[in-house]
Structure formats: C-alpha cells, structure tokens
N, C-alpha and C positions, 0 to 999 in steps of 0.2 A: 134549501137555500137557493137564492137566485144566482144566476150565472155570474153576474157582476160581483157578488159577494165571494163566490168560489174563486174567481180570478184574482180578486184582491187578496184573499187568504193565501193563494198559491204564491203570489208575489211577495207577501209578507214572510212566508216560510222560506222562500229563496233568499231573501235578505238576511234572515236570522241564521240560516245555514252558512252563508258567506261570512257573517260576523263571527260565528263560532269557529270556522276554519282558521280565521285570522287569530282569534284568541288562543286557540290550541297551539298554533305555530309560535306565537309570542311567548306562551308559557313554556314551551319546549326550549326556546332559545334563552330566555331571560330568567324565569323563575325556577325551572326544572323541578316543579312540584308535581310528582307523579299522581298523587291523589286528585289534585285539581284537574290535571290533564285527563284523567280517567273519567271524572265527573262531567267535564265538558264533552268528551267523546260520547258518553252515554246519552247526554242530552241531544247531541247532534244526530245520533242514531235514531232516536225517537222522532225528531223533526224530519229526517230523511225518509223514514217510513211513511209519515203523514204526507209529505210532499209527493212521494211516489204514488200513494193511493189517489191523491187528487189528480195528478198528471195522467194516471191510467184511466181514471174516470172521465177525464176530458178528451181522451183520444177518440172516443166514439163520437163526440160532438164535432171535433175537428175534422173527422173523416166524412161528415155529411156534406154533400155537395148541394149547393143552392143554385 
C-alpha cells in the first residue's frame, strides 16, 4: 500500500471507531439492548486492533528524520 492509502485508512478507522463509541453510548442510554451493545463493542475491538496495527507500523516512518 502507498503511504497516502495507509494514512487514509487510518483516518477512516479513527472516524469509524468514534462513530461506534457514540453508537454504543446511545444504545446504553436509550435502547438498553445488551446484545446490540455487545455486537457494537466487538466490532469496535476489531477496528481498534486494526487501527493500533496501522499506527504502530507508522511509528517507524514518523521517527525518521529528514
């Protein structure tokens, strides 16, 4: 993947994680559907792992001094 694509993917994952956090909070407040909350939490965990992998991979690039 090109660096631009990786950065775009990281931004997309960050936005999706934020949206899931809000969805989980709203489900806890209004719907109180434990199954839906658990499903959203599981999806968020997968996206968090992918985001962390991308961020850790980019640390080496960010540390390079030009």
